[in-house]
C-alpha positions in Angstrom: 0.0 0.0 0.0 1.7 3.2 -1.1 2.0 6.3 1.1 3.2 9.6 -0.1 3.4 13.3 0.5 2.0 15.1 -2.5 2.8 18.7 -3.4 4.4 19.1 0.0 1.0 19.4 1.8 -0.7 16.1 1.2 -0.3 12.8 3.0 -2.5 9.7 3.0 -2.7 7.4 5.9 -4.5 5.0 3.9 -10.0 -2.3 28.3 -12.1 -4.3 29.4 -14.7 -3.5 32.1 -16.8 -5.8 34.1 -20.4 -4.5 33.5 -21.5 -4.3 37.1 -18.3 -2.8 38.7 -18.9 0.9 37.9 -22.5 1.7 37.1 -21.9 5.3 37.9 -20.2 5.7 34.5 -23.0 3.9 32.6 -26.0 5.7 31.1 -28.4 6.9 33.7 -30.9 4.2 34.6 -28.9 1.2 33.6 -29.0 -0.1 37.2 -32.8 -0.1 37.1 -33.0 -2.4 34.0 -33.5 -6.1 34.1 -30.3 -8.1 34.0 -30.9 -9.5 30.5 -31.6 -6.1 29.0 -28.6 -4.5 30.7 -26.3 -7.3 29.6 -27.5 -7.0 26.0 -26.8 -3.3 26.0 -23.3 -3.8 27.5 -22.6 -6.3 24.8 -23.6 -3.8 22.0 -21.5 -1.2 23.7 -18.5 -3.5 23.7 -18.9 -4.3 20.0 -19.0 -0.7 19.0 -16.2 0.1 21.4 -13.8 -2.5 20.0 -14.6 -1.5 16.4 -13.8 2.2 17.0 -10.8 1.4 19.2 -9.2 -1.0 16.7 -10.1 1.3 13.8 -8.2 4.2 15.5 -5.2 2.0 16.4 -4.9 0.8 12.8 -5.2 4.4 11.6 -2.3 5.5 13.9 -0.2 2.5 12.8 -0.7 3.5 9.1 0.1 7.1 10.0 3.3 6.3 11.8 4.3 3.9 9.0 3.7 6.7 6.5 5.8 9.1 8.6 8.6 6.5 8.7 8.6 6.1 5.0 8.1 9.7 3.9 9.5 11.8 6.7 8.4 15.4 7.5 10.0 17.9 5.2 7.9 21.1 5.7 5.9 22.6 8.6 2.5 22.4 6.9 2.9 18.6 6.7 3.7 18.5 10.4 0.4 20.3 11.3 -1.5 18.0 9.0 0.0 15.0 10.8 -1.2 16.4 14.1 -4.7 16.7 12.7 -4.6 13.2 11.5 -3.3 12.0 14.8 -6.2 13.8 16.7 -8.8 12.2 14.4 -7.6 8.7 15.1 -7.1 9.4 18.8 -10.7 10.6 18.9 -11.9 7.3 17.5 -9.8 5.5 20.2 -11.3 7.6 22.9 -14.8 6.9 21.6 -14.0 3.2 21.7 -12.8 3.3 25.3 -15.9 5.2 26.4 -18.1 2.6 24.7 -16.1 -0.2 26.5 -16.9 1.6 29.8 -20.6 2.2 28.7 -20.1 5.9 29.5 -22.9 8.5 29.2 -20.9 10.2 26.4 -20.1 7.1 24.5 -23.0 7.1 22.0 -23.2 10.9 21.3 -19.4 11.1 20.7 -19.5 7.9 18.6 -22.2 9.3 16.4 -20.0 12.4 15.8 -17.1 10.0 14.9 -19.2 8.4 12.3 -20.5 11.7 10.9 -16.8 12.7 10.3 -16.4 9.5 8.3 -19.6 9.7 6.4 -18.6 12.0 3.6 -15.4 12.3 1.6 -15.3 15.2 -0.8 -12.9 16.6 -3.4 -13.3 20.0 -5.2 -10.6 21.3 -7.4 -7.3 21.1 -5.5 -8.9 20.4 -2.1 -10.2 17.2 -0.7 -11.1 15.5 2.6 -11.6 11.8 3.5 -11.4 10.1 6.9 -12.1 6.5 8.0 -11.3 4.8 11.3 -12.4 1.2 10.7 -13.9 -0.3 7.6 -14.3 1.8 4.5 -17.1 0.6 2.1 -17.8 3.7 0.0 -19.8 4.7 -3.0 -17.7 7.1 -5.0 -19.1 9.6 -7.5 -16.9 11.5 -9.9 -18.0 14.9 -11.3 -19.3 16.1 -13.7 -19.8 12.5 -15.1 -22.2 11.1 -12.4 -22.6 7.9 -14.4 -19.0 7.0 -13.6 -19.4 5.7 -10.0 -17.6 2.9 -8.2 -17.3 1.2 -4.9 -14.1 1.4 -2.7 -13.2 -1.1 0.0 -10.5 -0.5 2.5 -9.5 0.2 6.1 -8.6 3.2 8.2 -7.3 6.2 6.3 -6.9 10.0 6.5 -6.6 12.0 3.3 -6.4 15.8 2.8 -5.3 17.9 -0.1 -4.7 21.6 -0.1 -4.0 23.8 -3.1 -2.8 21.1 -5.4 -2.9 21.2 -9.2 -5.6 18.6 -9.4 -8.9 19.6 -11.0 -10.9 16.5 -10.1 -14.1 16.6 -8.2 -15.7 13.7 -6.3 -18.1 12.7 -3.6 -17.6 9.6 -1.5 -20.2 8.2 0.9 -19.0 5.7 3.5 -21.8 3.1 3.8 -20.4 1.6 6.9 -20.4 4.9 8.7 -24.0 5.5 7.5 -25.1 2.1 8.8 -23.4 2.7 12.2 -25.0 6.2 12.5 -28.5 4.6 12.0 -27.6 1.8 14.4 -26.3 4.2 17.1 -29.5 6.2 16.8 -31.7 3.1 17.2 -29.5 2.0 20.1 -30.0 5.3 21.9 -33.8 5.0 21.5 -33.8 1.4 22.8 -31.8 2.5 25.9 -34.2 5.4 26.5 -37.3 3.1 26.1 -35.8 0.4 28.4 -35.0 3.0 31.0 -38.5 4.4 30.9 -40.0 0.9 31.1 -37.8 -0.2 34.0 -38.6 3.1 35.9 -42.3 2.6 35.3 -42.3 -1.0 36.5 -40.2 0.1 39.6 -42.7 2.8 40.5 -45.7 0.4 39.9 -44.2 -2.2 42.2 -43.5 0.3 45.0 
């Protein structure tokens, strides 16, 4: 897999917690849920957490490998590398929060997927970020009939003021699916919390 610095300002970077030990970090109301519902939610948190954590780690490894191969020759590239590092570190943080079933885990994870949803290129500028699996539908402008699918893993790509005149739009289907899943997951948690609270009030 090639890695390169383009026009001096472009680079491509192609925990565990026992559920019942710290309920104070879990979404409010988890302790009132039935054991089977609570365990199911913890399992889903762990799956999302591992995915984001591993995706961020892979991204950092690719980034460091790219630095090792290409080096840092100008200051703008250094600042871009810091940005890339922060993006992947954010994904790792989201993963750790999910593994701890933290209150902020799902809202921050949704933001992480929003950042990965769209890749765009206009003229000499472009942006594309993925921390995890990349299954994208890519459209090239102005010929909208020439679209294709891209499959890959964690990457971070930015171009600034290059000579390229291409324009494209990339939609990450995995990020879209995860956004929908997280939204439904949040609703399920809210409904279960309300149900558990109602049953608790009714039995008292």
